[in-house]
N, C-alpha and C positions, 0 to 999 in steps of 0.2 A: 584562470577559471572562475566562471563564479561559482559565489559559494553558497549552497543550498545545505538548508538545517532538515532531519529526519527526526517531529516526536513522537512518543505516545506508550507502544507496546513493543516488550520485549520482553525473549523467553525463550532459553533455552527450548529447541524440540530433541527428544528424548526418543528415538527409534530401536525398538529390535529390528532386526531383521527375521520374519516370517517362514518357518518353513513349513507352515498350514494356513488352513485358516485359524482367527483367530476367536479362541473361544475363554469360557469361563465356566466353570463346572469345578463348584468345590471338592477339595480333597485329591483333588486330579494334580500330577505336573507332564506340562507342556512343553518340550525345546523346542529353544530361538537358535534363531543366530546372534551372533556381535551385533553390539549396542551403537547407533550413532549417536554424539550429542554435538548438536549442531546450534548455533544461535538460530533464533525465526523471531517473526513476529513483525510486524511491518517496519521498523526501526532496524533491526537487520539485515530481512532481505533488501529494504527499495534501497538502503544504505550501502547497504556492500554489492549491487548491481549500479549503481551509480559512482561507486569507486573504481569498479572495473571499468567502467564506460570513459571515468578523468576526470569524473569532479571532486572535487576539493566536499565534503560532508564535516558534518557537527550532527553529533550522532545525543539526544537530547533524552533519559527514559529514569526511570527509578528501575531499583532491586532492591532489598532486603540488604539486611545486614548480618550474611549468614551466610556458609562456605561456596553455594551456589551464584552467590553475586560476584565473590571473590572470581570464580570461575567466568561468568558472562565479563566481568573486566579486562580480565587477561586477555581471552578472547578476541574483544571488539579492537584490544590494542596491537594487536598483531599485523592490522590494516593501517597501514601507512597513510592512507586518505582518510580515513576518517578520524575524526576528532570526537573522542568519547567523552561527553559530558553527562555518568552517570550521577544522578543522589541516591545514596542510600539511606533507606527509611527506619530510623532505628524500631527493633520489636517486632517489624514484621519478614516475611518468608521473599525470595524470591518466585518470581512467577516461573510455573515451568510448564509445557504441554508433552504427554505421549503421546507417539504418533504412531500410529498404525495402515502399514500400506500391505495393503493385500493385493495379489497380481489381480488385473485387470479390473478393478474397482478403486471407485474413489476411494480419496482416506479420510478415517475416524481420527477424532482427536480427544482426550481426556484433559483438560483444561485446569490450571490452577491461575486464578489471577492475583494473589499476593501482592507483591509491594507495587501493581498497576493500577490495585482500587484508587491507590494517594495520587496518583500523575494527577495535577487539575494546571500545569503550564507558567502558572505566575512566575514563575524565577527563570524562567529562560530570557534572556538578555534578545532579544530581536533585534539593535542595528545594523546593518551594515549587510545584512541574509538580502540574497537576488530570489530567492524562490522558499518559501515554509513549509514544509507537508508536514498534516499529521495524522495517522495511523492509526485503527480502530479504535475508536468510541466509541463504540457497544461491550469493550473490552475495560472502556477507563470511567469507572462508575461514577471518579471526583466529577468528572465535567458534565455532567450531565443534573447534577443537579440543580432542582428551579425550572423545569423547561432548558436544560442546558446553558442556561448564564452564563455559567464559567467556561462554553466552548464554545462562542460567540464573543466573550470577551477577548479570550484568546488570539481568535482570528482576526477582533478586530485591532488588536494592537500589531497583531506581524500588518496587517494591512494598510495600519500609518506608519510603518516605518519604512513600507517602500516594496513592501516582498509580494510576489503572486502565491497568492494560496489556495493550498491544494489540500483536498482528505479524501481518508479512501476509508473505506466502510470495513464492520464485517460481520457475518451473522447475526440475529439477531436470538437468543437461545432464548424461546417466552417461559422456562421456568427461571430464570437467573434476575439480575435487579435489574439490567438494561431491558428486561421482560415487561416489564413491570413498568418503563415510561411510554410516555404517549408522542412517538416519533413523527407521528405529525407537526406537534411544535418545535422537537427538539431540531427538523430537519430544516425549517420555515424559517427558527434561529439560527442555525451552521450556518445556512448557504447565503446571510444575506452579508456572509462579506469572504465567501470563501469562489473564487477563482476555476479550478476547477474538482469537479469531483471522479473521482473511478471507483469503482463499487460492480463486483458480482451483482449481476439476477437477482441471484439470492439476497443476496445480502439485502439490497431494496424491497424484495417482495416477503420476508421476513421481518423487517422493520414495520413496515408499513401491514404488516399482517392480511398479505393478499395472497390465497390459495389459490394460481392458476398456474399451467405450468408454459414453456416457454412459446413466446410468437411474439415475431414482429411488432405486433399491434401495440402487445403490451411491453417490447424496450420501447417503441415511442411516448408511448401513453407516459413512459415513468420519467422520457428525457425529456418532454417536453415539461411535464412539472418539477425536474429540476431549476430546467432555463426558465418558467415563471417564476418558480420563488427565488432566481437572482444570478444562477455561475451562468459564469463564463464557456464553460467547454464542459458538455456532459459525457464521461467514456464509462459505457457500461460493457462491461467483460457476461460472456453465460457460454462456459467452455468448448465446446465443438460448435458452438454455431458462430462461435466468433466475437470477438472487439466490435461494438458500436459508438460511436462518436457523434453527439451533435454537440451547434456550436451555436451560440446569440448572434444578434444583430451585430452591426456596427460600432452603435451608439454603447451596448455594452462593452465593446472595447474599449469605446474612446473616453470611457466614464474612469479606468482603469489607473493605473499605477504607468508612467511611461515602458516599461518593459512588457507589460500586455499592449497595448495602446497601441503599439509598433507593428502587434501581430495580425492587429485585425484585419489588415489587406487579404491578405490568405486564408487567414482561421473564422471568420465571419461570416455566419448565414451558413454553412458547410454540412453534413450529414456523411460522414462515413459507414460503411459495412466493413471490415477484413476477415476474412477467412482465418482459423491460425496456420500456421505453419507446419504442415507434413516433417515429423521427427522417424524418423528409419526405427531409431533403437530406443520410442522413451524409456527413459528413467525416476522420475520425479516429475509429479505434478509440484507438491509442495514448494512454496515461491514463486510460484511463474505466474501469479495475478500480481503481485508487488514488484517482481522484474515488469510487468509492462508498463505499470505506472512507474517506475523508474525511469522508464523508452519516454514517458509521456513531458516528463520532470526537466528529464536532461535538455530533450527535445525542446521547450517552453525559458529554459534557462541560457542557449545556445541561439534563438531568435531561429530555430526551422521553423519550414513551413507545416504547413498539418499534414501532408501527407505523407513528408518525412518522418515526419514527428507518428504517427499511424505506423510504417512501413519499419521503423523504429522498435515502438512499442512491442507489435511480432514478433520481431527479430528476437529481442533478450526475451517474451518468452518460450518461442523455441530454443533459447540457449538453455536452460535454466529446467527445461524440463528431457534433456536431453544429458544431464549429470554435466554442463562447464559453467564456466564465468563467461559472463558477456562481455568479456572485452571489444574494443574498436576492430581489432583483424578479422574476431570470427561474425561479429554482428554485419559486420559490410561481407564478408563472404555469402551470408547467410540473405541481405536484402541489398546485393552493389548500390541502389543507388543514391544511398545514406549516407557516401562514404566523404562529402565533402566537409560533413559533419564534425569529425576528424581528420581534418590538416596534418599534427602534427603525428598524431598516433600511427598514421599510415604510412606516411611520410619515409 
């Protein structure tokens, strides 16, 4: 199996089971259910789905030199297919998110950036990788300095090492450090050495300060902008509206490394709109977008067609929403036309 690296943002997701609406009333006590603690962030979510699909994963991220950092290390080490390369940053706390999921509503996050603030990727060994994926630059402020110069340098090194390069964004909080960045400049800098950008529509509109509801025209405009800036594949998710994939022309694929250029015949000049797969009993939306990205990365790594990649992305997302692991057997039951991507796992 090809080697896929996931790097960037990691944190424990700490989720109390709510018995009613989330409230903050001073002086009152509200009963809640059991606490769930699972690894979240792009590195854990994307890496976990890639591992479930059968990939060998290298995970690069920062944690603090605190007890929570040890918990992150131990949890990551339980997955035999993920090689955790975590750096403990002295004097820092480990990032975490408090996740509030109310029935019928989207999630709310309270997030502490912690050691993720110091992630710049300078120590990552990139030789021998087939795919390099970076998750959540808006939550990694050290990469955004000087209009994203460290982000550019990391992706340039990955591309020079022969890897397919991929970036997944995150919603930009206008009140945060990332909210002060010039995201037109950052994205132009980032896309110079990025083959795949996978993001939600909210990620892009919050970064570019676009105040507009969902529309196909808006998705098309943003996808075209990413392609004009240099990416080969723009994948934009929009919740219940589905996943939209737009690709550059054959020349863009031809100028890439051998792995990506070989896909140009079936990937170039394509436009796909993929409806979400219905789930009878939804459990969570947390990590569904990262799972979709993992499906695209796995498909790129094994040389799948773009149609198979889209089907795998949708199936991985549906598995997570159903509260299950995106194993080859499960995603093949969800979308049978991707069976030949897993010849050994389904034998």
